[in-house]
N, C-alpha and C positions, 0 to 999 in steps of 0.2 A: 456564119455571118447572120447577124440579127438586125432587123430594122423595125422601128416603131414608126408607122405612117399615120399622120393626121391630116385629114382633108381640112383646108383652111380657106378663109376669106382673104386673109393677109397674114404676113409674118415677117419678122426681122430678127436679126441677131446682132448684138452689140458687144464690142470688146473695148474696155477702157473708155466708155462713153462715146465710142465711134461706131456707127452703123457699118458693119462689114458685109452684110448680105440682107436682101429684102425681096419679097415677092408679093404679088397680089393673089388672086385666087389660084389655088393649086394644092400642093402637099408639102408638109414638113416631114423630113426623114431624119430620124435619129438613128445613126449607123454605127454598129460595133462589129469587131472582127475577133476571131479566135483561131487557134492552131488548125491547120488544114485548109483554111480559106486561101483562095488564089484568084488570079485575074479571071479565070473561067467562071468562078463563083460570082464575081462582080458582074460579069457580062450577063449571066443568067438572071441575077436579081434585078439588074437594070431593065432587062427585057420584060420581066414579070411586072415591074412597077409601071413601065410605060404603057402597057396594055391592060392593066388592072382596071376594071370598070367600076369606078367609085364615084362618078358624077351622075346626077340625074338626067334622064331623057325628058321628052315633053310630057310623059305620063308620070314623072316623078320617080321612076324606078332607076336603080343604079345600073345603067347600061352604057355609059359613056366613059371611055378611057381618059386617063390624064393627058395622053398625047392628043386624042381627038378633041378634048375640051380646050386645048391650048393653055393648060395650066402650067404654072411655074413650079419649080422644085427648090426648096431651101434644105440643103443637105448639111447636117451637123454631126460631126464625129462624137461618139458617145461610148467610151470604153466601159462605162458603168452598166451597160446592158448585159455584160457578162459578170456582174457582181453576184456572188454566191452568199446567200443569207441563211443557209440551212443550219449553220452552227454559230454560236456566239451572238454578239450584238453588233459587231462591225463587219461589213461585207468584205469578202475576200475577192480580189480581182485577178487571181492567178490564172483564170481561164481566158482573160483578155490578152489579145496578141500584143507583143511588145511594140513600143511606139514607132520605131523606124519602119518596121514591116507593115504596121497598121496604116501609117501615113501613105506609104506607096499604094496600098490597096484602096484606101479612101480616094486618092487621086485617080486611080484606075476606074473606080466605080463612078465617079463624077464624069469622067470622060465618056464612059459607056452610056450614061444617061444622056449626055449631050449628043452622042452618036445616034440616039433614038429620036432626035429632034426636040428634046426638051430643053427649055431654058433653065439653067442651073445657077443658083446663088449658093454660097457656102458660108459657113462659119470659119473660124480660124483654128486649125488643128492644134490641139494641145493647150489652147488658151482657156482662161476662165471666161465663159460667155454668158450673156443674158439673152434668153430666147423669149420673144413675145409673139403670141399668135392668137388669132381669133378662129377657134375650131368651128367648122361648118358641119352641122348635123346634130350632134357631133358624130364624126366618123373617125374611128381609131382602129388600126389593124396592126397585128404583129406578124412579121414574116421572118421565118427562121430557115436558112438554107438547109440545115440538117433535116428538116421536116418536109421541105419542098422538092429536093432533088436527090 
């Protein structure tokens, strides 16, 4: 499971000119799945994100977690995180989990985030989405379950 996390001032995702998810201060999560990912992986990644200290304290140091800051989450499915560009000019997505299994894990991951007390907005799985965000910092982190657990 891979996640690109961006700390934001605000963000929204639109499908066919309709806003389907929006947050104020918090984090945008671009979320992708691969073979071997399961609900336990989703729970571990959700716990990591909820307690990741990415917000500034009174001294300006990143010491406050997403949960403690009361930040929202905009979770967006992103199979292209498993795009392989090592050969040729067009990415291969063969490492991305097939859609039905990925959808189930995406939903499990969002439930796990909610279970940690986070307010979660989402995009629409499988849709062509427009994601708008105002990056705060900028702070952008890449989390890969293969490297974390």
